[in-house]
N, C-alpha and C positions, 0 to 999 in steps of 0.2 A: 424427649421436646424441645420443639425447634427454639433453635438459638435467639430468635428474635423475640426480646422480651418486653412487654410495652409499657410496664411500671414496675417499679418498685417503692414499698414502703415498710418504716420500722417502728414497730408501736409496742412495747414493754418487752424489748428482747424478742419479739416475733415478726418473722421478716415475711410480707406480703407479696408475692411476685406473679404478675398476672404474664402468658406467654402462650402461644399457637400452638396448638398439637401440628404433627405432619399431617395428619388428615383434615386439619384447616378449623378444627375445634377450640373455640376459647377456653383458656384453663387459668386455675388462680392455685398458686402454692401457697402452703404456709410453712415456714421454716423456722426452726428452734432449737439450739445446741443446748439447753438446759430445762429442755422437757423429760418431765416423770416419764421413767418406763414405762410403756406402753399407754401412752397419751394419746398419740397418734392413731394406735390401733383398736383404741377405745372409740375414739369419733368415726373412725371409718367403720365400725361395725354397726355404731349406731346409726350412722346415716343409711347403712344398708337395711338396716331393721326399717327403718322411715320409710323408706323408698319403698319397700316393698309392703307396707300399708297402703298403698295407692292413694293416699290423703292428699295433703298439700304437698308442694312441690318441694324434692329435695335434691341438691346436688348428686351428680353421679362422681362416684371416687375412682379415678384414675391409676392411681399408685400411692401406696403407704409405705413409709419405711419410718426409723425409730427418731429421726429430728424433722419429719416432717410428713405433710401429704399433700396429693396433687388431684383437684377435683375441676368438676366443669365451673365455670366462670357463670354465675348468674346473671352478672349487671347489677347497678343499681339506678332505680329510678325513681317515680313519685306515685305515690298509691292510685289506682283506678277508681272512680267511685262506687264501684262495687266490693274494694277491697276487703274492708272489714267482714263484709257477708260471706263474702269466699272464703276467708280465713277461719272466721266459725266451721262454716260448714264442713271444709276440710279438717279441724281439728276434732271435729264429731266424729268425722269418719274415721279417722284415727282411733280415737278413743272407745271405737265398736270394736277393737281387738281385744278381746279379753284373754288374757294368760292363765295358764295352770296355780300359778302360784305369784306374789308377789316378790320384786328383784328379776335378777336375770343368772344367765349361764355364766356372765364374767364380770369381773369388777370394772368400776369406769371412773371417772374424774367428774365433781364437778366445780370448775374453775382448776384449780390446781390442787383441791382435796381430793385424796381417792376417797372412792364411793364403793362401799362394802355392799355387793349386791346379792349376796349368799339368799337363796330364794326360800321362802317361808309360806306358807299358805293362811297364818294368822298376819292382817294387813296393821292391827293395831301395833302387834309385835315386832313386826317388820318394823315400823314408824321410829317407834321407841328405840329399838336395837342396833337397828342399821343405818339410822338417820340422827336423831337427837340426841342421844347419849355418848355416841362415838365424839362428837363435835363439844358436848357438855364436858369430857374429861379432857380435849387439846387445848381448849380454853382456859381450865381450871391449871392445867400443866403448866402452862404459859401465862398463868398469873393477868388474864385478861377480863376474867368475871369473876366476880365471890362466890361466897358460900352461899350468900341470899338467892342470888341468882341462878344458882346450879341448883341448888335445892328447890325452888320454884317449878324448874324444867323438869327436874326428877319427879316430882309430886305428880307434874300433869302425866308425866308417862304412864303413872299409874292409873290416870282416869279417862286415857284415850276411849277406849272401850265404853265409856258412858257419854262422852263430849264428840266424839263421830261415829256417824252411823254406818251399817256396815253396807258395802259398797267394794264390787269387784276389783282385781287387778288388772286394770285396763296400760295399753302402750303409751307410754309418756316420751315426752321430750327432756324432761327431767331438769332442765335449766332454762324453760320459757319465760327469760324476761324480755321486754320489749325489744330490745338491740337482736336478740336473735329468732324474731320474728321478722323477718327480710323483705323489702320491696326489690322486688327482681327490676331489669330493664324495661320489661312490658307492663310492668306496674302490678303484678300478679304476687300473690303471698309464697313465700316461701319458709322452710327452716334450715338453721345452720348450726354449727358448731353442738354436737351431738354427743359428746362423749359420757354426759350424764343418762342416757337413754335407758329405760327398765320399767318394767310391771307395777303401778301402783295406783294413787286414786285420782280419778280423774278430778275433783275437788281441789286437790293440791295443785295443778298444773294452773286452773285458773285462776287460784290464790296467787299465784308469783305473779301471772299477767299483771298484778295490780299494785306489785309492791314497788317498781321501779318507773310508775307512770301506769296508765291503763289503759285499754282500749275504749271507745267511747261504749255508752249504754246499748248501742246497737247490737254491737257484737255480740255480748254476752244474750240479747235477746233472739238473734240469728242462731246461737248457740243453741239454746233451748227449744229450737225449733226442729233440730236435727239427733238430741241427744237429749236423754235423762237427766235433770238438774233442779233440784231442791231449793225452794224458795229462800230457805234460810241458808245457803250456801256461805255467803259472806261473811257470818256471823262465825263460822269455823275457819276462816281464810287465816286470823293470828297464828291460829295454832299452826297450819302447815307452814306459815312464813317464816316457825323460829327456825326451823330447819337451814335456807337461806340466810337469815340474818345470823345466826351462830356461825356460820360459812363464811358471810363477811368478816366478824368477829376476827375468826381463826387466822384469815388470810391476809386481812387488813388494818386491823388493830382496832384498839378502844373507839375509835372513832363512830364506830357502829352500836356501839352500846346505849345509847340513848332510843335508838330505832327499836333494839332487840327489846330492851324493858318495855317502850310502849306495846309491844305485840303482847309480850309476857302480860302484859295491863289488861289489855283486850280479850286474854284467856281466862282472866278471871271470873 
């Protein structure tokens, strides 16, 4: 990389560094000394899978190493007038990529939490055994949730086939909250922070988009124009979002318990 660095920022141990490559392309590097083993490798692999989908814009990866990743700098701008329609259409194209099984050929990370992607042809079993139950055990072991909460989630795991309709495994970003649906310098949508990429339920991706803020209704209307979307999918959103809320409890503590319990109430 060119030593002419244009900016450096620090956020929770992650150093963000903007540079110009020798060929003139702008680049952004993320560096972290305490990254879990395989963390940035998982992100690079996820970004590459999303780029191959030729759907939403995804930064090109230039370099990956144990403590960091260097990729294309997409810049930061304001949403263009058709931003949400373009984001919806792109996500629908991505979700048209159907896999042979749920999961992925390697593990990943959702935040700092390891994500077991061991493939399974049964989506209900995959969501129970690879998503919900590992976080239930982690939260119980750290005394973050009680036996009542754990029991309710374990009971739900046994009911998934009756609660969630059969759906194919499609290519997911896997951690698609509003902050990872990026606005590029030119106002176009893009995907970033892709360490949780795997094949799973499309509805689960849409559900997470409503968890910490939400796109406007026109986004979901536009998505439905390009991809199959059941009219009652929002009724199942609390089921899917249990995974991410449990993950936040494990990573950040009991402050997320009220949201977790509200989602559990929505699953009743």
